[in-house]
C-alpha positions as CSV (number, residue, x, y, z in Angstrom):
1,M,-16.3,-93.1,106.0
2,R,-17.0,-89.5,106.8
3,M,-17.0,-87.2,109.7
4,T,-19.9,-85.2,110.0
5,P,-19.2,-82.3,112.7
6,S,-20.9,-82.4,116.0
7,A,-23.6,-79.7,117.6
8,P,-21.3,-78.1,119.0
9,A,-18.2,-77.9,116.5
10,R,-20.1,-76.1,114.2
11,D,-22.2,-73.9,116.4
12,R,-18.4,-73.0,117.6
13,T,-17.9,-72.0,114.0
14,T,-20.8,-70.3,113.2
15,A,-19.7,-67.8,115.9
16,V,-17.2,-68.0,115.3
17,W,-17.6,-66.2,111.8
18,R,-20.0,-63.9,113.1
19,F,-17.1,-62.5,115.4
20,M,-15.5,-62.0,112.4
21,T,-18.1,-60.2,110.7
22,L,-18.6,-58.2,112.9
23,A,-14.8,-56.7,113.7
24,L,-15.0,-55.9,109.9
25,C,-18.3,-54.7,109.5
26,A,-17.1,-52.1,112.8
27,A,-12.7,-51.7,110.7
28,L,-14.7,-51.0,107.3
29,A,-17.0,-48.5,109.4
30,A,-14.4,-46.7,111.2
31,C,-12.1,-46.3,108.0
32,E,-11.8,-42.9,106.9
33,T,-12.0,-43.1,102.3
34,A,-10.4,-41.1,100.0
35,P,-12.3,-38.8,99.3
36,R,-13.5,-38.5,95.4
37,A,-12.6,-36.9,92.9
38,G,-14.9,-33.5,92.1
39,S,-15.3,-33.5,95.3
40,E,-13.9,-31.4,98.3
41,T,-11.6,-31.2,101.3
42,Q,-9.0,-29.5,102.6
43,A,-5.4,-30.5,101.7
44,Q,-1.8,-29.6,102.8
45,V,0.7,-27.9,100.0
46,L,4.0,-30.6,99.7
47,D,5.0,-29.1,97.1
48,V,5.9,-26.4,94.2
49,V,6.5,-27.4,91.0
50,T,8.4,-25.5,88.8
51,D,9.3,-28.7,86.3
52,R,7.5,-31.5,84.6
53,H,10.2,-33.2,84.8
54,A,11.0,-33.2,89.3
55,L,7.4,-34.5,90.4
56,R,7.1,-38.2,91.0
57,D,3.9,-39.1,89.6
58,G,3.8,-42.3,88.7
59,H,6.1,-43.5,86.7
60,P,8.3,-41.0,85.2
61,E,11.4,-43.4,83.7
62,L,8.2,-44.4,81.3
63,Y,7.4,-40.6,80.6
64,A,10.0,-40.5,77.3
65,A,9.2,-44.1,75.9
66,L,5.6,-43.9,75.4
67,R,6.5,-39.6,74.7
68,A,8.2,-42.3,71.4
69,G,5.1,-44.3,71.0
70,V,6.7,-47.3,72.8
71,T,3.4,-49.6,73.1
72,R,2.0,-51.1,76.3
73,R,2.3,-54.8,73.8
74,E,6.1,-54.4,73.5
75,L,5.7,-53.6,77.1
76,D,4.4,-56.8,77.5
77,E,7.1,-58.8,75.4
78,G,9.5,-57.7,77.8
79,R,11.0,-55.8,74.8
80,L,11.5,-52.4,77.1
81,V,14.1,-52.6,79.7
82,E,15.0,-50.1,82.4
83,G,19.4,-48.4,82.1
84,E,21.6,-46.0,83.7
85,C,24.4,-44.0,83.0
86,G,26.4,-41.3,84.7
87,V,27.6,-38.3,83.8
88,P,30.7,-36.7,86.4
89,D,29.4,-33.5,87.4
90,V,30.9,-32.0,90.8
91,A,28.0,-29.8,92.1
92,Q,26.5,-33.5,92.9
93,P,27.5,-34.7,96.7
94,S,28.6,-38.5,94.2
95,G,30.7,-36.3,92.1
96,M,28.4,-38.3,89.6
97,R,24.6,-37.5,87.9
98,W,23.1,-40.7,86.8
99,H,20.6,-40.9,84.3
100,T,17.3,-43.9,83.9
101,V,17.7,-44.5,80.1
102,T,14.9,-46.8,78.8
103,V,15.3,-48.5,75.5
104,L,13.7,-50.9,73.4
105,L,14.3,-54.2,72.0
106,P,14.1,-55.0,68.8
107,P,12.3,-57.6,68.1
108,G,13.4,-61.4,70.0
109,V,16.9,-59.9,71.4
110,R,17.0,-60.2,75.1
111,L,19.9,-59.3,77.1
112,S,20.3,-60.1,80.9
113,R,20.5,-57.4,84.3
114,G,24.5,-55.4,83.7
115,T,24.1,-56.1,80.3
116,V,26.3,-53.0,78.5
117,A,24.4,-52.0,75.4
118,D,25.4,-48.2,73.5
119,V,21.9,-45.9,72.0
120,H,21.3,-43.9,70.0
121,E,18.8,-40.7,69.3
122,L,18.5,-39.9,72.9
123,R,14.4,-38.4,73.6
124,A,13.5,-36.7,76.7
125,A,9.0,-36.3,77.8
126,W,9.5,-33.0,78.1
127,P,12.7,-30.2,77.6
128,A,14.3,-28.8,80.4
129,P,13.5,-25.5,81.7
130,D,16.5,-24.2,82.3
131,G,18.3,-26.0,78.6
132,G,20.0,-29.2,80.5
133,V,19.6,-32.8,80.1
134,P,17.0,-34.0,82.4
135,A,17.7,-37.6,83.9
136,R,14.7,-40.3,82.5
137,L,15.6,-40.2,78.4
138,H,14.7,-43.1,75.9
139,G,16.8,-44.1,73.3
140,V,17.2,-45.7,70.3
141,Y,19.0,-49.5,70.5
142,A,22.6,-49.6,69.2
143,G,23.4,-52.8,70.2
144,T,25.7,-54.5,72.8
145,A,28.8,-52.9,73.4
146,T,29.8,-55.5,77.1
147,A,28.9,-57.5,79.8
148,L,29.5,-56.2,83.4
149,G,33.2,-56.0,84.6
150,E,34.6,-56.1,81.6
151,A,35.9,-53.1,79.7
152,G,33.9,-50.0,79.2
153,A,32.1,-50.9,82.2
154,T,33.3,-49.4,85.4
155,A,32.4,-48.9,89.2
156,L,30.8,-45.3,89.9
157,G,30.8,-44.3,93.7
158,P,27.9,-45.7,94.7
159,H,26.1,-47.4,91.3
160,T,27.6,-49.8,89.1
161,G,27.8,-48.4,86.2
162,T,28.7,-47.1,82.8
163,R,29.6,-43.0,82.3
164,C,27.5,-42.6,79.7
165,H,30.2,-40.9,77.4
166,V,32.6,-42.9,75.6
167,P,35.6,-41.3,74.1
168,G,35.3,-41.5,70.8
169,A,32.2,-42.9,69.9
170,P,29.6,-41.3,67.7
171,A,27.7,-38.0,68.4
172,G,24.6,-38.4,70.5
173,Q,25.5,-41.9,71.6
174,W,25.2,-42.8,75.3
175,R,26.0,-45.8,76.9
176,V,24.9,-48.1,79.4
177,T,24.3,-50.3,81.6
178,L,20.6,-52.3,81.7
179,R,19.0,-52.9,85.0
180,G,16.3,-55.7,83.5
181,P,12.9,-55.0,81.9
182,V,9.4,-53.3,82.3
183,P,7.3,-54.7,84.0
184,A,3.8,-53.8,81.8
185,W,1.9,-53.2,84.4
186,A,3.8,-50.3,84.8
187,F,2.2,-48.3,81.0
188,D,-1.0,-47.7,82.8
189,F,0.2,-45.7,85.8
190,A,1.8,-44.3,83.9
191,A,-0.5,-43.5,80.7
192,A,-2.5,-42.0,82.6
193,G,0.7,-39.9,84.5
194,L,1.8,-38.3,81.3
195,R,-1.0,-37.4,80.4
196,R,-1.9,-35.8,84.0
197,L,0.9,-33.8,83.1
198,D,0.7,-33.0,80.2
199,A,-2.2,-30.4,81.4
200,L,-0.7,-28.7,83.2
201,R,0.7,-25.2,81.7
202,D,3.8,-24.2,81.6
203,S,3.2,-20.8,82.3
204,D,1.2,-21.6,85.7
205,L,4.4,-23.9,86.0
206,A,7.1,-20.6,85.7
207,A,5.2,-18.7,88.2
208,G,4.0,-21.5,90.9
209,R,0.6,-21.8,90.5
210,V,1.6,-26.3,90.2
211,L,1.7,-27.3,93.3
212,R,1.7,-31.4,94.9
213,L,-1.3,-31.6,97.7
214,G,-1.6,-34.5,100.4
215,C,-4.0,-35.7,103.6
216,Q,-4.0,-37.6,106.0
217,L,-6.7,-40.7,107.2
218,K,-7.0,-42.7,109.5
219,V,-7.6,-46.4,110.9
220,L,-9.2,-48.3,113.8
221,D,-6.7,-47.6,115.6
222,G,-6.6,-44.5,115.3
223,G,-3.2,-44.8,113.2
224,D,-2.2,-42.8,110.0
225,W,-2.6,-46.0,107.0
226,Y,-2.7,-43.7,103.8
227,A,-1.9,-40.9,102.5
228,P,-3.9,-39.3,99.1
229,V,-1.8,-36.8,97.0
230,W,-2.9,-34.5,94.2
231,V,-1.6,-32.5,91.9
232,A,-3.1,-28.8,92.2
233,T,-3.2,-25.4,90.3
234,A,-3.8,-21.9,92.2
235,P,-5.6,-19.6,91.5
236,D,-3.9,-16.8,90.7
237,R,-3.9,-14.2,93.2
238,L,-2.8,-17.1,95.6
239,R,0.6,-17.6,96.7
240,L,0.9,-20.4,98.3
241,A,4.1,-22.8,99.6
242,P,4.6,-25.7,101.6
243,G,2.7,-26.7,104.5
244,D,-0.3,-24.3,104.0
245,V,-3.3,-25.5,104.2
246,V,-6.3,-24.8,101.4
247,R,-9.7,-26.1,100.4
248,L,-9.5,-28.1,97.1
249,R,-11.6,-30.0,95.1
250,T,-10.6,-33.2,94.0
251,G,-9.2,-34.3,90.8
252,A,-7.8,-38.1,90.2
253,E,-4.9,-38.7,92.3
254,A,-1.2,-38.4,92.4
255,G,0.5,-42.0,91.5
256,S,-3.9,-42.8,90.0
257,K,-4.4,-44.8,86.9
258,D,-7.0,-41.9,86.2
259,A,-5.9,-39.1,83.7
260,G,-8.1,-37.2,84.8
261,P,-10.1,-35.2,85.7
262,P,-7.6,-32.2,87.4
263,A,-7.1,-31.1,90.9
264,E,-8.3,-27.2,91.6
265,V,-7.0,-25.2,94.5
266,L,-10.5,-22.7,95.8
267,E,-9.0,-21.1,98.8
268,R,-6.6,-20.5,101.7
269,R,-7.6,-22.3,105.1
270,T,-6.5,-19.4,107.8
271,D,-8.8,-21.8,110.3
272,V,-6.3,-24.5,110.4
273,T,-3.1,-24.6,111.3
274,A,-1.1,-28.0,109.4
275,P,0.7,-29.8,112.3
276,G,4.4,-30.3,112.8
277,G,7.0,-32.8,112.1
278,N,5.5,-35.7,109.4
279,A,1.6,-35.7,110.0
280,L,-0.2,-34.2,107.5
281,V,-3.7,-32.2,107.9
282,R,-6.7,-34.7,108.3
283,C,-8.3,-35.3,104.3
284,G,-12.0,-33.9,105.5
């Protein structure tokens, strides 16, 4: 027999739902929202950017692969894999300089995590300003070398991987330890980030006019819960440093799927003091 809730039970349920609805509305009303692209807000300089490779906007590990023509469909098929290898470098705390290398596998090839593969025709998304080898590259699959733990793969410092350069290997060929396939959803974020960074001018980067900026939003309890970040170009007349507070015309947020418009620094705020510690100036 089907049971029908009593009137008191129905009243209690209705009251609970009404309370939850009012609480949600109150919370949403008290939450601050990120400034929309094209609006103005105040923001704080986080970094002065002089090298695109050092700017972590979205999924920079995929930029070289997209530059090489890798498609979303190939990620859907699980064919783009990410690997790692190391180059001895006494300037690094671990004694090694680590490189992330993406590799597009041929159709039908499936390699497990820890497989060691040879790659060639390595390329970066952009040339390094100092003429060196960037930390993130894309290479063409040249075959499987060996499994992790066997000859050719060694534990190097805090990482377990391979040395990029193998004695006797053809010129331009590297050996990498594969981590696994790149998730397909990362493609859209990487494609937008690549377009945002391509829009930056080399002259602005070299002059220190490209900045990474952020501000803080709050929720009902007054706590900081979200800090939108933008990459923007400042006018030539302004020389800004980390901690400076500016008036910003917002654009596409860093790390988003929006390719544009770009953000733009309008002026320095001399009437606002940046908070200390890890806090940022409030948006608005």
